[in-house]
C-alpha positions in Angstrom: 10.8 -17.5 25.8 9.7 -20.1 23.3 11.6 -20.0 20.0 9.2 -20.5 17.1 10.6 -22.2 14.0 9.5 -19.6 11.4 12.2 -20.5 8.9 11.0 -24.1 9.0 8.0 -23.0 7.0 9.9 -20.6 4.7 9.5 -22.9 1.6 5.8 -23.0 2.0 5.7 -19.2 2.6 7.8 -18.6 -0.5 5.4 -20.8 -2.5 2.3 -18.9 -1.3 4.0 -15.6 -2.0 5.0 -16.8 -5.5 1.4 -17.9 -6.2 0.0 -14.5 -5.0 2.5 -12.6 -7.2 1.7 -14.7 -10.3 -2.1 -14.1 -9.7 -1.4 -10.4 -9.3 0.7 -10.2 -12.5 -1.8 -12.3 -14.4 -4.6 -9.9 -13.3 -2.5 -6.9 -14.3 -2.2 -8.4 -17.8 -5.8 -9.4 -18.2 -7.8 -6.9 -16.2 -5.3 -4.1 -15.3 -6.2 -1.7 -12.6 -9.5 0.2 -12.4 -7.9 3.6 -12.8 -9.8 6.4 -11.1 -10.5 9.8 -12.6 -7.2 11.1 -11.2 -5.3 9.0 -13.7 -7.7 8.6 -16.6 -9.1 12.1 -16.9 -12.7 13.2 -16.6 -14.9 15.7 -14.8 -15.6 15.9 -11.0 -18.7 17.8 -9.9 -19.8 18.5 -6.3 -23.4 19.6 -5.6 -25.4 20.4 -2.5 -29.0 19.5 -1.8 -31.3 21.3 0.6 -32.5 17.9 1.8 -31.2 14.3 2.0 -29.9 13.3 -1.5 -31.3 10.1 -3.1 -28.1 8.6 -4.5 -29.9 5.7 -6.3 -32.3 8.1 -7.9 -29.4 10.4 -9.0 -27.6 7.5 -10.6 -30.7 6.4 -12.5 -31.4 10.0 -13.7 -27.9 10.5 -14.9 -27.8 7.2 -16.7 -31.1 7.9 -18.4 -29.9 11.4 -19.4 -26.9 10.2 -21.2 -24.2 10.5 -18.5 -23.1 6.9 -18.8 -20.6 5.7 -16.3 -21.2 8.5 -13.8 -20.0 7.6 -10.3 -22.2 9.1 -7.5 -21.1 9.1 -3.9 -22.0 10.9 -0.7 -19.4 13.5 0.3 -19.1 14.8 3.8 -22.9 14.7 4.6 -26.0 13.1 3.2 -26.8 16.4 1.4 -23.4 16.7 -0.3 -22.9 14.6 -3.4 -19.8 14.1 -5.5 -20.3 13.0 -9.2 -17.4 11.7 -11.3 -17.8 11.6 -15.1 -15.4 9.3 -16.9 -12.9 10.1 -19.6 -14.5 11.7 -22.6 -16.3 14.3 -20.5 -15.5 18.0 -20.8 -15.7 21.1 -18.7 -19.0 22.0 -20.3 -20.6 18.8 -18.7 -20.7 20.5 -15.3 -23.5 23.0 -16.0 -25.4 20.4 -18.2 -25.3 17.9 -15.3 -26.6 20.6 -12.9 -29.5 21.4 -15.2 -30.3 17.6 -15.4 -30.3 17.4 -11.6 -32.4 20.5 -11.2 -35.0 19.2 -13.6 -35.1 15.7 -12.2 -35.7 16.4 -8.5 -37.8 18.7 -6.5 -35.8 21.1 -4.2 -32.8 23.2 -4.7 -29.5 21.9 -6.0 -26.4 24.1 -5.7 -23.2 23.6 -7.7 -20.3 23.7 -5.3 -17.3 22.8 -7.5 -16.4 21.5 -10.9 -13.0 20.1 -11.8 -11.8 18.8 -15.2 -8.8 16.5 -15.4 -7.5 16.0 -18.9 -6.1 12.6 -20.0 -2.6 14.2 -20.4 -2.6 15.2 -16.7 -3.9 11.7 -15.8 -1.0 10.1 -17.7 1.5 12.4 -15.9 0.1 11.4 -12.5 0.3 7.7 -13.4 4.0 8.1 -14.5 5.0 10.2 -11.5 3.2 7.8 -9.1 5.3 4.9 -10.5 8.5 7.0 -10.3 7.7 7.9 -6.7 7.4 4.2 -5.7 10.7 3.4 -7.5 12.5 6.3 -5.9 11.2 5.3 -2.5 12.5 1.7 -3.0 15.9 2.9 -4.3 16.4 5.3 -1.3 15.4 2.5 1.1 18.0 0.2 -0.4 20.7 2.8 0.0 19.7 3.5 3.6 19.7 -0.2 4.6 23.0 -0.8 2.8 24.5 2.0 4.9 22.7 1.0 8.1 23.2 -2.8 7.9 24.8 -4.5 4.9 24.1 -5.0 1.2 22.5 -8.4 1.6 20.0 -6.9 4.1 19.2 -4.1 1.6 18.5 -6.6 -1.2 16.3 -8.7 1.0 14.4 -5.6 2.3 13.7 -4.3 -1.2 12.5 -7.7 -2.4 10.1 -7.8 0.5 8.9 -4.3 -0.4 8.3 -5.2 -4.1 6.5 -8.3 -2.9 4.2 -6.2 -0.7 3.5 -3.6 -3.4 2.7 -6.2 -6.1 0.3 -8.1 -3.9 -1.5 -5.0 -2.7 -1.8 -3.7 -6.3 -2.9 -7.2 -7.4 -5.7 -7.1 -4.8 -7.0 -3.9 -6.4 -6.7 -5.4 -9.8 -8.5 -8.7 -8.9 -11.3 -7.0 -6.9 -11.8 -4.1 -9.4 -11.7 -1.4 -6.7 -10.9 2.0 -8.0 -7.3 3.0 -7.9 -6.9 6.7 -7.4 -4.5 9.1 -5.8 -5.6 8.3 -2.2 -4.8 4.6 -2.9 -1.4 5.5 -4.3 -0.7 7.5 -1.1 -1.7 4.4 0.9 0.7 2.3 -1.2 3.5 4.7 -0.3 2.5 4.5 3.3 2.6 0.7 3.1 6.2 1.0 1.9 7.1 3.1 4.9 5.2 0.8 7.4 6.7 -2.4 6.0 10.3 -1.1 5.9 9.9 0.1 9.5 8.8 -3.3 10.7 11.6 -5.0 8.6 14.3 -2.7 10.1 13.2 -3.6 13.6 13.5 -7.3 12.7 16.9 -6.8 11.0 18.3 -4.9 13.9 17.5 -7.8 16.2 19.0 -10.3 13.8 22.2 -8.2 13.6 22.3 -8.0 17.4 21.8 -11.8 17.8 24.3 -12.7 15.1 26.9 -10.9 17.2 25.7 -12.2 20.5 24.8 -15.8 19.7 28.1 -17.0 18.4 27.5 -20.8 18.5 24.2 -21.0 16.7 23.4 -21.4 13.0 21.9 -18.6 10.9 18.5 -20.3 10.9 18.4 -20.5 14.7 19.6 -16.9 15.1 16.9 -15.6 12.7 14.2 -17.7 14.4 15.3 -16.3 17.8 15.2 -12.8 16.5 11.8 -13.2 15.0 10.4 -14.8 18.2 11.8 -11.9 20.2 10.2 -9.2 18.0 6.9 -11.1 17.4 5.0 -9.5 20.3 6.0 -6.0 19.1 5.1 -6.8 15.5 1.6 -8.2 16.4 0.7 -5.4 18.8 1.7 -2.7 16.3 -0.1 -4.4 13.4 -3.3 -5.1 15.4 -3.6 -1.6 16.7 -3.1 -0.2 13.2 -5.7 -2.6 11.8 -8.3 -1.5 14.4 -8.0 2.1 13.3 -8.1 1.1 9.6 -11.2 -1.0 10.0 -12.9 1.9 11.7 -11.9 4.2 8.8 -13.1 1.6 6.2 -16.5 1.2 7.9 -17.3 4.7 9.0 -15.0 6.9 6.9 -17.2 7.1 3.9 -16.6 6.4 0.2 -13.9 9.0 -0.2 -11.5 7.3 2.2 -12.6 3.7 1.7 -10.0 2.8 -0.9 -7.3 4.4 1.2 -8.3 2.3 4.3 -8.6 -0.9 2.3 -5.2 -0.4 0.6 -3.6 0.1 4.0 -5.4 -2.9 5.5 -4.1 -5.2 2.8 -0.7 -3.6 2.9 -0.3 -3.9 6.7 -1.3 -7.6 6.6 1.0 -8.4 3.7 3.8 -6.2 5.2 3.6 -7.9 8.6 3.7 -11.3 6.9 6.7 -10.3 4.6 8.7 -8.9 7.6 8.5 -12.2 9.3 8.9 -14.6 6.3 10.0 -12.9 3.1 12.8 -10.6 4.3 14.3 -13.2 6.6 13.9 -16.0 4.1 15.8 -14.0 1.4 18.5 -13.3 3.9 19.1 -17.0 4.1 18.9 -17.4 0.4 21.5 -14.7 0.0 23.8 -16.5 2.4 24.0 -14.1 5.2 26.7 -15.1 7.8 28.0 -13.8 11.1 31.1 -12.5 9.3 28.9 -10.2 7.2 28.0 -8.3 10.4 31.2 -8.3 12.3 32.7 -4.9 13.2 35.8 -4.4 11.1 39.1 -4.6 13.1 40.9 -1.3 13.2 44.6 -1.3 12.3 47.0 -0.7 15.2 44.7 -2.3 17.9 45.3 -5.6 19.6 42.7 -8.3 19.6 42.0 -7.6 23.3 41.3 -3.9 22.4 38.5 -5.0 20.0 36.6 -6.9 22.7 33.6 -4.9 24.1 
């Protein structure tokens, strides 16, 4: 098997990651995220037409009728339409919107559902979503500290923070709507990334104990080369599914699929470069992973 010198490019990888993080943070400050109705509050209305709905005509009608900022998307079929009214709307806007649609188009329009999300609920969801990501990262650090060693835990959490910031930065830069489904995708990215990182860390630990006459860089390069095939196959098969969801899943699941696509790409990259690079920066050594010698046993008894 050919050993690829991944760590030889670690400084370049760290520089690229730092640039992406700075761009993301700069976008958070200047543009922020395009918060969806789930977080900002507003009104959601679902209607059903007895014929194919003209989404462009509906948008124009609502804009001309005073429903500024209304988001109109197909939902489930070409006859079902979901309309989102931004913050400032009220529960009374549902019937008024239905009357506008009934007066503007020939054919029957049936109101299926109306939901109102107040700004207080949106603020609570935003706060709880952030706490969920922090709690997930904290529990992951505890697990890896128990499973491996504290230096591995710190490196893994740094890689996770790297993945989350860049994925959120992508949504901030592009202006794509950030809603609860995207938040769920971010949490899924955390799980996906840490799973990949643990596979790499497990091989690094194994090789640190097995390859006794090699440096930390050579050991990590060997471990990454041995797990590269598994990493690429897992990532590529996941990407194929997510591309299909993004292209054919409709507007409701588009943000979820895009968030996972970005997260899987960044997570695969960070599992190879970020987590391992920070292990070196933290000074991981073979001694950190040696099995403690039990008192009362001779040296020969410790040998496997």
